[in-house]
C-alpha positions in Angstrom: 90.2 22.6 49.0 89.7 26.0 50.9 86.7 26.6 52.7 84.4 28.9 51.0 85.3 32.6 51.7 82.7 34.6 54.0 80.9 36.9 52.1 82.0 40.7 52.6 79.9 42.1 55.6 79.6 46.1 55.6 80.3 48.1 59.3 78.1 50.6 59.8 79.4 52.8 62.4 76.9 53.5 65.5 77.2 56.4 67.3 77.5 56.0 71.0 74.8 56.7 73.1 74.4 59.8 75.4 75.5 59.4 78.6 72.7 59.6 81.5 73.4 62.9 82.8 71.9 61.7 86.1 74.2 58.8 86.5 77.9 60.8 86.0 77.1 64.6 87.4 79.5 65.8 89.6 78.5 68.9 91.6 81.3 71.5 92.0 80.7 74.1 94.5 82.4 77.4 93.6 82.6 78.1 97.5 85.4 75.6 99.4 83.9 74.6 103.0 85.5 76.0 105.6 87.7 73.6 107.6 88.1 74.2 111.2 92.1 74.8 112.0 92.9 72.7 115.4 96.5 74.3 116.0 99.3 72.0 118.3 100.7 73.4 121.3 104.7 73.8 120.6 107.4 75.4 123.1 110.2 77.2 121.4 111.9 80.4 121.0 109.2 82.0 118.6 106.5 80.4 121.1 108.1 82.4 123.8 108.3 85.5 122.3 104.5 85.3 121.0 103.4 84.8 124.7 105.6 87.5 125.9 103.8 89.9 123.4 100.6 89.0 124.4 101.4 89.9 128.4 103.1 92.8 127.3 100.0 94.6 125.1 97.5 93.2 127.5 99.1 94.4 130.3 99.4 98.0 128.6 95.7 97.5 127.4 93.8 96.3 130.5 95.8 98.2 133.0 96.4 101.8 131.6 92.6 103.1 131.9 93.2 102.5 135.6 96.0 104.5 136.2 95.6 108.4 136.7 97.6 111.4 136.3 96.8 114.2 138.8 93.0 114.2 139.2 92.1 112.5 136.0 92.6 109.3 134.0 96.2 108.9 132.7 94.9 108.1 129.3 91.6 109.5 128.1 89.9 110.3 124.7 86.7 112.5 125.7 85.2 112.8 122.5 81.9 114.6 124.1 84.2 117.1 125.8 86.6 117.5 122.9 89.6 116.8 124.9 92.3 114.4 124.6 94.3 113.5 127.5 97.8 111.3 127.3 100.0 111.5 130.0 101.0 115.2 130.4 99.4 116.4 127.3 95.8 117.9 126.7 95.2 117.9 122.8 92.1 119.3 121.2 91.0 118.7 117.7 93.1 121.7 116.3 96.0 119.1 117.4 94.6 116.6 114.6 98.0 117.1 112.8 99.6 114.9 115.7 97.2 112.2 114.8 98.1 112.5 111.1 101.7 112.4 111.9 101.3 109.5 114.3 99.2 107.8 111.4 102.2 108.6 108.9 104.8 107.1 111.2 102.8 103.8 112.0 102.2 103.4 108.1 105.9 104.1 107.5 107.0 101.8 110.5 104.7 99.0 109.1 106.7 99.4 105.9 110.2 99.1 107.3 109.5 96.3 109.3 108.0 94.3 106.4 110.6 95.1 104.3 113.2 94.1 106.5 111.6 90.8 108.3 108.1 90.2 107.0 105.0 90.2 108.8 106.4 91.1 112.3 103.2 92.7 113.4 100.5 90.1 112.5 102.7 87.1 113.9 103.4 89.0 117.3 101.4 92.1 118.3 98.2 92.5 116.2 95.1 92.5 118.2 93.5 89.5 115.8 96.7 87.4 116.7 96.7 87.9 120.3 93.3 87.7 121.1 93.2 84.6 119.1 95.9 83.2 120.9 94.3 84.0 124.3 90.8 82.2 123.2 92.8 79.3 121.9 94.8 79.0 125.1 91.4 79.1 126.9 90.1 76.4 124.7 93.2 74.3 125.1 93.1 74.2 128.8 89.3 73.6 128.7 89.1 70.9 126.0 92.5 69.6 125.8 95.1 69.3 123.2 94.8 69.3 119.6 93.8 65.3 119.2 91.1 65.8 122.3 89.4 69.2 120.7 89.4 67.4 117.7 87.7 63.8 119.1 85.6 66.1 121.4 84.2 68.3 118.2 83.2 64.8 116.4 82.4 62.8 118.7 78.4 62.6 120.2 77.1 65.2 122.5 77.6 64.0 125.7 77.3 65.5 129.4 80.9 66.1 129.3 81.1 67.6 125.6 77.9 69.9 127.0 80.0 71.1 130.4 83.7 71.8 128.3 81.5 73.8 125.5 79.5 75.7 128.1 82.7 76.4 130.1 84.5 77.6 127.5 81.8 79.9 125.9 81.2 81.2 129.3 85.1 82.2 129.7 85.2 83.5 126.3 82.4 86.0 127.0 83.4 87.3 130.2 87.0 87.7 128.2 85.3 89.7 125.8 83.0 91.7 127.6 85.7 92.8 129.6 87.7 93.7 126.6 84.9 95.3 125.0 84.7 97.2 128.9 88.4 98.4 128.9 88.1 99.5 125.3 85.0 102.1 125.7 87.0 102.8 129.0 89.3 104.9 126.9 86.4 106.8 125.5 84.7 107.1 128.9 86.1 107.7 132.3 86.7 103.8 133.4 85.5 104.0 136.7 82.6 106.1 135.7 81.8 103.8 133.2 81.7 100.7 135.5 79.3 102.6 138.0 76.7 103.3 135.0 77.0 99.7 133.9 76.3 98.4 137.3 73.3 101.1 137.6 72.0 99.9 133.6 73.0 103.5 133.0 74.4 104.9 129.6 72.6 103.3 126.6 75.2 104.0 124.2 78.4 102.9 127.1 76.1 99.6 126.9 75.7 99.2 123.2 79.4 100.0 122.5 80.6 97.3 125.2 78.5 94.5 123.8 79.3 95.8 120.2 83.3 95.3 120.7 82.7 92.3 122.8 80.9 90.6 120.4 83.6 91.8 118.0 86.2 90.1 120.0 84.2 86.8 120.7 83.2 86.5 117.0 86.7 87.3 115.4 89.0 85.4 118.3 86.7 82.8 119.2 85.4 81.3 115.3 86.7 83.7 112.8 90.5 83.6 113.9 92.6 83.0 110.6 89.7 83.7 108.5 90.0 87.6 109.2 93.8 87.4 108.7 93.2 85.3 105.3 89.8 87.0 103.9 88.9 90.6 105.5 92.8 92.0 106.5 94.0 93.9 103.5 97.5 93.7 104.3 97.7 90.0 103.2 97.0 91.1 99.7 99.5 94.0 99.5 102.2 92.9 101.4 104.1 91.6 98.4 104.5 95.0 97.0 106.9 95.8 100.2 108.7 92.3 100.0 111.7 91.4 98.0 114.0 88.6 97.8 116.2 90.4 101.0 113.1 90.2 103.2 113.6 87.8 106.1 111.0 85.3 105.8 109.9 82.1 107.3 111.7 79.7 104.6 111.6 76.0 103.8 114.9 74.9 102.3 113.8 72.4 99.9 117.4 71.9 98.6 118.1 70.1 101.9 114.8 68.8 102.7 113.6 67.2 99.5 112.6 64.6 98.6 110.9 64.3 101.9 109.7 60.9 103.4 109.5 59.1 106.8 112.4 57.0 108.1 113.9 55.3 111.2 116.5 57.8 112.7 119.3 55.0 112.7 119.0 54.5 109.2 121.2 56.2 106.6 118.4 58.1 104.6 120.8 59.7 102.3 121.6 56.7 101.1 117.9 56.2 100.5 118.1 59.7 98.5 115.8 61.4 101.2 116.3 64.5 102.3 116.0 65.9 106.0 112.3 66.3 106.0 110.5 63.4 107.7 107.0 64.5 106.7 105.8 64.6 110.3 103.5 67.3 109.3 104.4 69.0 112.7 105.1 72.1 111.2 101.2 72.0 109.5 100.0 71.0 113.0 101.2 74.2 114.9 100.4 76.7 112.0 97.5 78.9 113.3 96.4 79.3 109.7 96.4 75.9 108.6 99.2 76.5 106.0 101.8 74.0 104.8 105.0 76.5 104.5 106.8 73.5 102.7 104.5 74.5 99.3 106.9 77.8 99.5 105.7 81.7 100.4 102.1 81.9 101.1 99.7 85.3 101.4 98.0 83.7 104.5 101.3 83.1 106.3 101.8 85.4 109.4 105.3 85.2 110.1 104.5 83.6 113.4 107.7 81.2 113.5 105.6 78.3 115.2 106.7 76.1 112.8 110.4 77.0 113.0 110.3 76.0 116.7 108.2 72.8 115.7 110.9 71.6 113.0 113.7 72.2 115.3 112.1 70.1 117.7 112.1 67.2 115.4 115.3 68.2 114.0 116.8 67.8 117.5 115.0 64.4 117.8 116.5 63.2 114.6 119.9 64.5 115.4 119.8 66.8 112.3 120.9 70.0 111.9 118.2 72.7 113.0 117.3 75.1 110.3 115.4 73.2 107.8 112.4 76.0 108.3 113.7 79.1 109.2 113.6 82.8 108.9 115.7 83.3 105.9 115.5 85.1 102.7 114.8 84.0 98.9 118.2 84.8 97.9 119.7 83.5 101.2 118.4 80.0 100.8 118.8 80.1 97.1 122.7 81.0 97.5 123.2 79.3 100.8 124.6 82.2 102.4 125.4 82.4 106.1 123.5 84.5 108.4 125.9 87.6 108.4 125.9 87.4 104.5 121.9 87.7 104.9 122.0 90.5 107.7 124.5 92.6 105.4 121.9 92.8 103.0 119.3 94.2 105.4 120.6 97.7 104.7 119.7 97.8 101.3 118.6 101.1 100.0 114.6 100.9 100.2 115.5 100.2 103.9 117.6 102.9 104.1 114.9 105.3 102.9 112.2 104.4 104.9 114.4 104.6 107.9 115.5 108.1 107.2 112.1 109.1 106.5 111.0 107.7 109.8 113.4 109.0 111.8 112.9 112.6 110.1 109.2 112.7 110.9 109.8 111.2 114.4 112.1 114.0 115.1 109.8 116.4 113.5 107.0 115.3 115.6 108.9 115.2 119.0 110.4 118.7 118.5 106.8 119.9 117.5 105.4 118.4 120.9 108.2 119.7 123.1 107.9 123.4 121.8 104.1 123.2 121.6 102.0 126.0 122.7 99.4 124.7 125.4 96.9 127.4 124.2 94.6 127.5 121.3 92.8 130.4 119.9 89.9 130.5 117.7 88.6 133.9 116.1 84.8 134.2 114.7 83.2 137.2 113.6 79.8 138.3 115.4 77.5 138.0 112.3 74.8 139.8 114.3 76.5 143.0 113.9 79.1 143.3 111.3 79.8 147.2 112.0 78.0 149.9 114.3 78.7 153.4 115.6 79.1 153.2 119.4 78.5 156.1 122.0 81.9 158.2 121.9 81.9 158.6 118.1 83.8 155.2 117.8 83.3 152.1 115.3 83.0 149.1 116.4 83.4 145.6 115.4 82.4 142.7 117.4 84.2 139.1 117.4 84.2 135.9 119.7 87.2 134.3 120.9 87.3 130.5 121.8 90.5 130.2 124.0 91.5 127.0 124.8 93.4 126.3 128.1 95.7 123.0 127.1 97.5 123.1 130.8 96.4 121.0 133.8 96.0 124.5 135.8 93.8 127.5 135.8 95.3 130.4 133.3 94.8 134.0 133.3 95.2 135.4 129.6 95.3 139.1 128.7 93.8 139.9 125.1 95.2 142.9 122.8 94.9 143.5 119.3 97.0 145.5 116.7 96.7 146.1 113.0 95.1 149.8 112.6 95.9 153.2 114.2 93.8 153.6 117.4 92.4 150.0 117.7 91.7 149.0 121.1 90.1 146.4 123.0 86.7 148.0 124.7 85.8 144.9 126.5 87.3 142.8 129.5 91.0 142.9 128.5 91.9 139.8 130.9 90.0 136.4 131.1 90.6 133.5 133.4 90.1 129.8 132.0 89.9 126.8 134.1 92.6 123.7 133.8 91.8 121.8 130.3 88.9 124.4 129.8 87.6 126.3 126.9 85.6 129.5 126.5 84.1 131.2 124.1 84.7 135.2 125.0 82.9 138.2 123.0 85.6 140.9 122.5 84.8 144.4 121.1 87.3 146.2 119.1 87.1 150.1 118.3 88.6 153.1 116.3 87.6 156.4 116.2 85.2 156.8 113.8 86.7 158.4 110.2 89.9 157.4 111.0 90.1 154.4 108.8 89.1 154.6 105.2 86.2 151.9 104.0 86.8 148.5 103.3 88.1 145.6 105.1 91.1 146.0 107.0 93.7 143.2 108.7 93.8 143.1 112.4 95.6 140.5 114.7 94.2 139.4 118.3 97.5 138.9 120.9 96.4 136.4 123.5 99.3 136.3 126.3 98.9 134.1 129.3 99.6 136.3 132.4 102.8 135.1 134.2 104.0 132.6 131.4 105.3 132.6 128.1 102.6 131.2 126.1 101.5 133.4 123.5 99.1 133.3 120.6 98.7 135.5 117.7 95.4 135.3 115.3 94.8 136.9 112.3 91.3 138.4 111.5 89.6 141.3 109.7 87.6 144.8 110.7 85.0 146.3 108.6 84.7 149.9 107.8 81.2 150.5 106.0 81.2 153.1 103.4 
């Protein structure tokens, strides 16, 4: 006998209860907390090149203001007197065209070097890179290597930690203050600046020394790689100058993957592993804290320290060097040799950059060589546009600013031409001291009635007495109706 069947039950679907918002809420921050980068010290070819550039750039920067040229500072940008002394050159604001040319040449040089070999400027010569390297070296000498610095920062505050932190900050402040002092010394004679600071004189000089010192201290001591990542615009538009034949720091994915730790006595290829042992040493030495194995990243400054680190590991593992190397995207993908890669350097964009850059450099050099060390500005006297003077002559008055751009006193002869009977009624010669400028009042006269009413073009000829320097400036002679 079959058991009685159970009555049919009606299934009523029940909506799931609303989750407790307070129990599963996850807070997502819009801003990632900045993690401090602890670069590891490494030795190698590129590390030595970086330190060579540190010594070279700082030898020039710190030493140049102390050298003299004759009786003045060798390089001085005297903004108050509006004189710019660069070795034997004396430049005035009217020579602004040379600054423009220098900026254009610098920009084209940056484009050329970037197209050829990536961010060489950032990795080896940028002031941010150089001073960050100096400040990190001080930190390494006082606090220890990477692991010691990490333990010190994560450990409790002890007397030893306070001592090391205080000493580091003190040395940082001294270097930053000296950097600010040297920088201002390019705009104020550095010996005069030193005397004023010791006497606590010159409020503006003190302000700028402290300002640039603080900027060095903050940028190189604390902000470091953040300046390169978030503040420097070069990283943002570098892709416009890169192409697949640009030499960049490259990780050979075909050779390195799949990565993994192993014993160097084991046949890793039989296990299906690549040459990368996943030691992360390339990440530990990176001053901006990136993993180059993830491919080209805008944060990479092209310093090559990861190349040195990887080659060191390859030597220890008895693997061929060059797992991380300076190469091109085409070179890595096509397995080109070094000679094949270098042959691709002379591509059209590089040739165009080189041709334009060479033309500008030659043009600027020729202009500097043929430059006349004499500048003249002509301004009409607005107090009296034209007047009749004794002798029945019509007179116009001008003010000439004569600038002597030589290192010695010069005597200049002033003449005028353009109207028949025109003569210089004022002193025809004037003496200007070395690297000085002087306003000179010049009176031009013509016989009354000899020239029709209106505006007539005239030219002032200023000739250095006993020299070939000559300048001609145009103006107008007004004859009233």
